[in-house]
C-alpha positions in Angstrom: -81.8 -69.4 1.4 -78.6 -67.5 1.9 -80.4 -64.3 0.9 -83.2 -64.9 3.4 -80.6 -65.5 6.2 -78.7 -62.3 5.2 -81.9 -60.3 5.6 -82.4 -61.7 9.1 -78.9 -60.6 10.0 -79.6 -57.1 8.5 -82.9 -56.7 10.3 -81.6 -54.4 13.2 -79.8 -52.2 10.7 -82.8 -52.1 8.3 -85.1 -51.2 11.3 -82.9 -48.2 12.2 -83.2 -47.1 8.5 -87.0 -47.2 8.8 -87.4 -50.5 6.8 -89.8 -53.0 8.2 -88.6 -56.6 7.6 -91.7 -58.8 8.3 -92.2 -62.5 8.1 -95.8 -63.3 7.0 -97.9 -66.4 6.6 -101.3 -67.9 7.3 -102.4 -70.4 9.9 -105.6 -71.9 8.5 -108.3 -74.1 10.0 -107.8 -73.1 13.6 -110.5 -75.0 15.4 -112.7 -73.6 18.1 -112.9 -76.8 20.2 -114.9 -76.9 23.4 -113.9 -79.6 25.8 -116.9 -81.9 26.7 -115.9 -81.8 30.3 -114.0 -79.4 32.6 -110.2 -79.8 32.8 -109.1 -81.3 36.2 -106.2 -79.2 37.5 -102.9 -80.7 38.5 -102.5 -81.6 42.2 -99.9 -83.6 44.3 -99.7 -87.1 42.8 -101.8 -86.3 39.7 -101.1 -84.6 36.4 -103.5 -82.2 34.8 -106.4 -84.1 33.2 -107.8 -82.7 29.9 -111.0 -84.2 28.4 -110.3 -85.8 25.1 -113.8 -85.4 23.7 -114.8 -82.1 22.3 -117.5 -80.1 20.6 -116.6 -78.3 17.3 -117.7 -74.7 16.9 -116.1 -73.9 13.5 -112.7 -72.6 12.4 -110.9 -69.4 11.7 -107.8 -68.4 9.7 -105.0 -66.3 11.1 -102.7 -64.2 8.9 -99.8 -63.1 11.1 -96.8 -60.9 10.8 -93.6 -61.2 12.8 -91.4 -58.1 12.8 -87.9 -59.6 12.7 -86.1 -56.8 14.4 -88.3 -56.7 17.5 -89.9 -60.2 17.6 -93.3 -58.7 17.9 -96.4 -60.0 16.1 -97.9 -57.0 14.4 -101.2 -56.2 12.6 -102.8 -59.7 12.8 -105.9 -60.6 10.7 -108.4 -63.2 11.8 -111.2 -64.1 9.4 -113.3 -67.2 8.3 -111.4 -67.5 5.0 -108.0 -67.2 3.4 -108.7 -66.0 -0.1 -106.8 -63.6 -2.4 -108.7 -60.6 -1.1 -108.1 -61.6 2.5 -104.4 -61.6 2.1 -104.3 -58.4 0.0 -106.5 -56.7 2.7 -104.1 -58.0 5.4 -101.1 -56.5 3.6 -102.9 -53.2 3.1 -103.8 -53.0 6.8 -100.2 -53.8 7.8 -98.8 -51.1 5.5 -101.3 -48.7 7.0 -99.5 -48.9 10.3 -96.6 -47.0 8.6 -97.9 -45.9 5.2 -94.8 -44.0 4.3 -92.3 -46.5 5.5 -90.4 -49.2 3.5 -91.7 -52.8 3.8 -90.1 -56.1 3.0 -92.4 -59.1 3.4 -91.0 -62.6 3.6 -93.6 -65.0 2.3 -93.8 -68.5 0.8 -94.7 -69.5 -2.7 -98.5 -69.7 -2.2 -100.5 -68.3 -5.2 -102.3 -65.7 -3.1 -98.9 -64.2 -2.3 -98.5 -63.5 -6.1 -102.0 -62.3 -6.8 -103.3 -59.6 -9.1 -104.8 -57.8 -6.1 -101.4 -57.6 -4.5 -99.8 -56.2 -7.6 -102.5 -53.5 -7.8 -102.0 -52.7 -4.1 -98.3 -52.3 -4.3 -98.6 -50.3 -7.5 -101.0 -47.9 -5.8 -99.0 -47.6 -2.6 -95.8 -47.0 -4.5 -97.5 -44.6 -7.0 -96.4 -46.8 -10.0 -98.3 -45.6 -13.0 -97.2 -48.2 -15.5 -99.7 -50.3 -17.4 -100.1 -53.5 -15.4 -101.7 -55.4 -18.3 -104.4 -58.0 -18.1 -104.4 -61.2 -16.0 -103.6 -64.3 -18.1 -103.2 -62.2 -21.2 -100.2 -59.8 -21.1 -98.1 -57.5 -19.0 -97.2 -57.6 -15.3 -100.5 -59.3 -14.4 -100.2 -62.0 -17.0 -98.9 -64.9 -14.8 -97.7 -65.7 -11.3 -94.2 -65.5 -12.6 -94.6 -62.0 -14.0 -96.5 -60.9 -10.9 -93.9 -62.3 -8.6 -91.1 -60.5 -10.5 -92.9 -57.2 -10.0 -93.7 -57.8 -6.4 -90.1 -58.7 -5.6 -88.6 -55.8 -7.4 -85.9 -54.4 -5.0 -86.5 -50.8 -6.3 -90.0 -50.7 -4.9 -90.7 -49.2 -1.4 -92.9 -52.3 -0.7 -91.6 -55.6 -1.9 -91.9 -59.3 -1.3 -89.1 -61.9 -0.9 -90.2 -65.4 -1.7 -88.9 -68.3 0.4 -87.9 -71.4 -1.7 -90.3 -74.2 -1.9 -90.2 -76.9 0.8 -88.4 -74.5 3.2 -91.3 -73.3 5.4 -89.0 -73.8 8.4 -86.9 -70.9 7.0 -89.8 -68.5 7.6 -89.6 -67.2 11.2 -93.3 -66.7 11.5 -93.5 -70.6 11.7 -91.5 -70.4 15.0 -94.1 -67.9 16.3 -97.0 -70.2 15.2 -95.4 -72.9 17.3 -95.4 -70.7 20.3 -99.1 -69.8 19.7 -100.0 -73.5 19.5 -98.1 -74.5 22.6 -99.0 -71.6 24.8 -102.6 -71.2 23.9 -104.3 -73.4 21.4 -103.3 -77.0 22.3 -104.8 -77.1 25.8 -107.5 -74.5 25.7 -111.3 -74.7 25.3 -113.4 -72.3 23.2 -117.1 -72.1 23.1 -117.2 -70.2 19.7 -115.1 -68.8 16.9 -115.6 -65.3 18.4 -114.1 -66.5 21.7 -111.3 -68.2 19.8 -110.5 -65.0 17.9 -110.6 -62.8 21.0 -108.3 -65.2 22.9 -105.8 -65.2 20.0 -105.7 -61.4 19.9 -105.4 -61.2 23.7 -102.5 -63.7 23.5 -100.8 -61.6 20.8 -101.1 -58.5 23.0 -99.7 -60.4 26.0 -96.9 -61.9 23.9 -95.8 -58.5 22.6 -95.8 -56.9 26.1 -94.1 -59.7 28.0 -92.4 -62.3 25.8 -91.4 -60.8 22.4 -87.7 -60.6 21.4 -85.9 -61.3 18.2 -85.2 -65.0 17.5 -81.5 -66.0 17.6 -81.2 -67.2 14.0 -78.0 -69.3 13.7 -78.6 -70.9 10.3 -76.6 -69.0 7.6 -77.9 -70.7 4.5 -76.0 -73.4 2.5 -74.3 -75.3 5.3 -75.6 -76.2 8.8 -74.0 -74.4 11.8 -72.5 -76.7 14.4 
């Protein structure tokens, strides 16, 4: 926890050095809910009235990145699923925004964050020629533990830092997810997953242009700050 907080403190310096410190996670099962009746706007003496009955139009999964130094949400991915290939493709697309830069991804302990696909991606991007082995048999690919050790190797240009279990609040992207829910998802109405996806992307663009700024992170790790 202390190491994570130290990275947050170092984010401005790392950014000046060309290192992208990014908080990454998935928000799954975002429902495209259409209100069964039109929302009645607020007026003198009456609060806004939102219809509680709704029509379901399916769900999408959002994989989002929060750039710690700027507070911007960068290179989002919206898809119907959240599989190993979805996350690996998301990381590949994120790296492509600065293919020669250094990247540090802060992620939780989910298994797709320690996948064989991710190991192969990092090895290819960092031009690591070593034998990766075979999944569940030997080498770097053998287990989640061996894959995580490779992915978190500080000598790599692209590496992952894993947040301890049961500390999702330590990942700043969760703060941004809260903003997304409160500002867009909670009170909106969507007629399809396509509209939902478009509105999320529009909100991200609006957020980056008008609202984004680094979070003031006061927790230092270990002991609470008064």
